[in-house]
C-alpha positions as CSV (number, residue, x, y, z in Angstrom):
1,M,0.0,0.1,0.0
2,Q,1.6,3.2,-1.3
3,N,1.6,6.2,1.3
4,F,2.0,9.8,0.4
5,Y,2.0,13.1,2.3
6,K,-0.4,15.8,1.7
7,F,-1.0,19.3,3.1
8,N,-4.2,20.0,4.9
9,H,-4.9,23.4,3.2
10,L,-4.0,22.3,-0.3
11,S,-6.4,19.2,0.2
12,Q,-9.2,21.5,0.6
13,A,-8.6,23.1,-2.7
14,S,-10.8,21.0,-5.3
15,S,-9.0,22.5,-8.3
16,I,-5.6,20.9,-7.8
17,H,-3.9,17.8,-7.3
18,H,-0.9,17.6,-4.9
19,L,1.2,15.1,-2.9
20,V,4.6,14.0,-1.8
21,T,5.6,10.7,-2.4
22,Q,7.2,8.4,0.4
23,K,9.6,5.4,0.3
24,E,7.8,2.1,-0.6
25,P,9.9,-1.0,0.3
26,T,8.2,-3.3,-2.0
27,E,8.8,-1.0,-5.0
28,A,12.3,-0.9,-7.0
29,Y,14.7,1.2,-5.4
30,S,12.1,1.8,-2.5
31,F,10.0,3.9,-5.0
32,S,12.8,6.3,-6.2
33,L,11.8,8.7,-8.8
34,A,15.1,9.8,-9.8
35,L,16.5,9.3,-13.1
36,H,19.6,11.5,-12.8
37,T,21.2,8.9,-10.2
38,D,22.8,5.4,-10.9
39,E,19.6,3.1,-10.7
40,E,18.2,1.3,-13.8
41,P,16.3,3.9,-15.7
42,Q,13.6,1.5,-16.8
43,Q,12.8,0.7,-13.1
44,I,12.6,4.3,-12.4
45,I,10.2,4.9,-15.2
46,K,8.2,2.0,-13.9
47,N,7.8,3.8,-10.7
48,R,7.0,7.0,-12.5
49,Q,4.3,5.3,-14.3
50,K,2.8,3.9,-11.1
51,L,2.5,7.5,-9.7
52,Q,1.2,8.9,-13.0
53,E,-1.6,6.2,-13.0
54,K,-3.1,8.2,-10.0
55,F,-3.4,11.2,-12.4
56,P,-4.0,9.8,-15.7
57,F,-4.9,13.1,-17.6
58,M,-1.9,15.0,-16.2
59,Q,1.4,15.7,-18.2
60,F,4.3,15.6,-15.6
61,I,7.1,18.2,-16.0
62,V,10.6,17.6,-14.5
63,A,13.6,20.0,-14.4
64,N,17.2,19.2,-14.2
65,Q,17.8,20.8,-10.8
66,T,21.1,22.4,-10.3
67,H,20.8,24.6,-7.0
68,S,20.1,27.6,-9.1
69,S,17.6,30.4,-8.7
70,N,16.3,29.9,-12.2
71,I,12.6,29.7,-12.7
72,M,10.7,28.4,-15.7
73,I,7.0,29.1,-16.7
74,I,5.4,26.4,-18.4
75,K,3.1,27.4,-21.2
76,E,2.1,24.1,-22.7
77,P,0.7,20.7,-21.5
78,L,3.5,18.9,-23.0
79,E,5.3,16.1,-20.9
80,Q,9.0,16.9,-20.4
81,G,11.6,14.9,-18.5
82,W,9.3,12.2,-17.6
83,Q,10.4,9.3,-19.7
84,S,14.1,10.4,-20.0
85,L,16.6,12.6,-18.5
86,E,17.5,14.3,-22.0
87,S,13.9,15.8,-22.2
88,A,14.0,17.4,-18.7
89,I,14.0,21.3,-18.5
90,A,17.6,22.2,-18.3
91,N,19.3,24.0,-15.3
92,C,16.1,25.0,-13.4
93,D,15.0,25.0,-9.8
94,A,11.4,26.2,-9.9
95,L,8.4,25.8,-12.2
96,I,5.2,27.9,-12.5
97,T,2.1,27.3,-14.7
98,N,-1.6,28.5,-15.0
99,Q,-2.3,25.7,-17.4
100,K,-4.5,22.9,-16.4
101,K,-3.5,19.2,-16.8
102,I,0.0,19.9,-16.0
103,M,1.8,18.3,-13.0
104,L,4.9,20.3,-11.9
105,T,7.4,18.1,-9.8
106,I,10.6,18.7,-7.6
107,L,12.8,15.8,-6.6
108,T,14.6,15.9,-3.2
109,A,16.4,13.9,-0.6
110,D,16.9,16.5,2.2
111,C,16.5,19.8,0.3
112,V,13.5,21.9,1.0
113,P,10.5,21.2,-1.6
114,I,7.9,24.1,-1.7
115,L,4.5,23.9,-3.3
116,L,2.7,27.1,-4.2
117,F,-1.0,27.7,-5.0
118,D,-2.8,30.8,-5.8
119,P,-6.4,30.0,-5.8
120,I,-7.7,33.2,-7.2
121,Q,-5.6,33.5,-10.4
122,E,-5.3,29.7,-10.3
123,V,-1.6,29.4,-10.5
124,V,0.8,26.5,-9.1
125,A,4.5,26.4,-8.7
126,V,7.0,24.2,-7.3
127,V,10.5,25.1,-5.8
128,H,13.6,23.2,-5.0
129,A,15.6,25.0,-2.1
130,G,18.7,23.6,-1.0
131,W,21.0,26.0,1.0
132,K,22.5,27.6,-2.3
133,G,18.9,28.1,-3.5
134,T,17.6,29.5,-0.4
135,Q,20.9,31.9,-0.1
136,Q,19.6,33.0,-3.6
137,E,16.2,33.4,-2.2
138,I,14.7,31.3,-4.9
139,V,11.2,31.1,-3.2
140,K,10.9,34.8,-3.0
141,K,11.9,35.2,-6.6
142,T,9.2,32.5,-7.6
143,V,6.5,34.4,-5.7
144,K,7.6,37.5,-7.3
145,K,7.4,35.7,-10.7
146,M,3.8,34.7,-10.0
147,N,2.9,38.2,-8.9
148,E,4.5,39.9,-11.9
149,T,3.3,37.3,-14.7
150,F,0.1,36.1,-13.5
151,D,-1.0,39.1,-11.4
152,S,-1.1,37.0,-8.1
153,N,-1.4,38.7,-4.9
154,S,1.1,37.3,-2.4
155,K,-1.5,37.4,0.4
156,D,-3.7,34.9,-1.6
157,I,-0.9,32.4,-2.3
158,L,-0.7,29.0,-0.3
159,A,2.4,27.5,0.6
160,G,3.4,23.9,1.6
161,V,7.0,23.4,2.8
162,A,7.4,19.8,2.4
163,P,9.6,17.2,4.2
164,S,13.2,18.1,4.3
165,I,16.2,18.0,6.6
166,G,15.6,19.7,9.8
167,K,17.7,22.0,12.1
168,C,17.9,18.7,14.4
169,C,20.2,16.9,12.0
170,Y,21.6,19.6,9.2
171,E,25.0,20.3,10.6
172,V,27.0,22.7,8.6
173,D,30.1,24.9,8.9
174,W,30.4,28.8,8.9
175,N,31.0,29.0,5.1
176,V,27.4,27.9,4.8
177,S,25.6,29.5,7.9
178,K,27.3,32.9,7.3
179,N,24.9,33.3,4.3
180,F,21.8,33.3,6.9
181,Q,23.3,35.2,9.8
182,N,20.9,38.1,9.5
183,I,17.9,36.0,9.8
184,P,16.6,35.2,13.2
185,D,16.8,31.8,14.4
186,A,18.3,30.5,11.3
187,Y,20.8,28.3,13.0
188,S,22.1,27.3,16.4
189,E,25.5,26.7,17.3
190,K,27.2,23.4,17.9
191,G,30.9,23.8,18.8
192,E,32.6,25.1,15.8
193,K,29.6,24.1,13.5
194,Q,26.1,25.3,13.2
195,M,22.8,23.5,13.0
196,L,21.0,25.1,10.0
197,D,17.1,25.4,9.9
198,L,16.4,25.5,6.0
199,P,12.6,24.9,6.5
200,H,12.4,27.9,8.9
201,I,14.6,30.3,6.6
202,N,12.3,29.5,3.6
203,K,9.2,30.2,5.8
204,V,10.8,33.6,6.5
205,Q,11.5,34.3,3.0
206,L,7.9,33.5,2.2
207,L,6.8,35.9,4.7
208,E,9.1,38.5,3.2
209,A,7.6,37.9,0.0
210,G,4.2,38.8,1.3
211,L,2.6,35.5,2.3
212,T,0.5,35.4,5.5
213,E,1.3,33.3,8.4
214,Q,-1.8,31.2,8.2
215,H,-1.2,30.5,4.6
216,I,2.1,28.8,5.2
217,E,1.8,25.1,6.2
218,M,5.0,23.4,7.5
219,S,5.2,19.8,7.2
220,N,7.6,19.7,10.3
221,I,9.1,16.4,9.0
222,C,12.7,15.8,9.1
223,T,13.9,13.4,6.3
224,A,17.1,12.5,8.1
225,C,15.0,11.5,11.4
226,Q,12.2,9.8,9.3
227,V,14.5,8.2,6.9
228,D,12.2,5.2,6.6
229,S,9.7,7.3,4.9
230,Y,11.9,9.6,3.0
231,F,15.1,9.6,1.3
232,S,18.0,11.4,3.0
233,Y,21.1,12.1,1.4
234,R,22.9,13.2,4.6
235,R,21.4,10.4,6.8
236,E,22.1,7.7,4.1
237,A,25.5,8.8,3.1
238,G,24.9,10.0,-0.2
239,C,22.0,7.9,-1.2
240,S,20.8,7.9,-4.8
241,G,17.0,7.7,-4.0
242,R,14.9,10.9,-4.5
243,F,11.2,11.3,-3.5
244,M,8.8,13.8,-5.4
245,S,6.7,16.5,-4.5
246,I,4.0,17.5,-7.0
247,I,1.2,19.9,-7.6
248,G,-1.0,20.7,-10.7
249,L,-4.1,22.3,-11.8
250,K,-7.0,19.8,-12.7
C-alpha cells in the first residue's frame, strides 16, 4: 500500500492535485523517482508510471535541478523529463504554470521542496531550495514571478513546505551558515559548527515575499529523522534515491 504525504490546506482546494511521495520498500529502489542517479532507468520509469496512473490526464514536467535560482514558466501541457533525463528542462529549480492538466514536480532527498498555489488566479508552482537556492532566495523570486506574470497577490498564495532535513540534523560549517546570519533563528551553534534550519529560513522568505502566516503550512518532518519514509542524502551517506513533491491544476 503506497503512502503519500499531503498538506491540509492544499487538500481542501478542489481545483488542484498535490502530494509528496514516500519510500515504498516493496517497489524498485524503494520507489525512488530520480533518473539522474545510478539506478536502472527502466525501473525508475516504471515507478513514475505507477505514480502517473493516479493522475491519468496530467502531463508531468521534470526539471534538471542545479541549485540555481532559475525559474521556468510552463506554457503548454507537454510532458517533459518524465520518460528520459534528456527531455528534462535544463538548469532550473522552480516551475510555474497557470495551465491545467500539468503536474509540476520537484525531486529531493533533504533539500526543501515547496508547493505554491494561488486559488484566485489559479496558478501553481514548485520550488527546490537547497542551501544554495535558499541563499539566492529562490522562493521569494518565484512568488515575485507569480505576481508579475500572473497578477497573483502574495496574500492569496498558499504554501506547503514539504519534508526536508531539519535543524536537528543539518550540521554545516560557517561557510554555509554565514549566508543566513541576518535571519533570526536561522541556526544554532554546535561547537565550531552550526545546525541550520532551512525550512524555517524558507518560511521567513515566504513571509518577506508577502504571504500570510496562516497560509504557510510546514510539514515539520525531518527527512534524516524519518529516513524510513523519506530519502535522506545526509543520513544515508549520499543515497541515490529521491522522493517527489508534485502539484498541478486539474
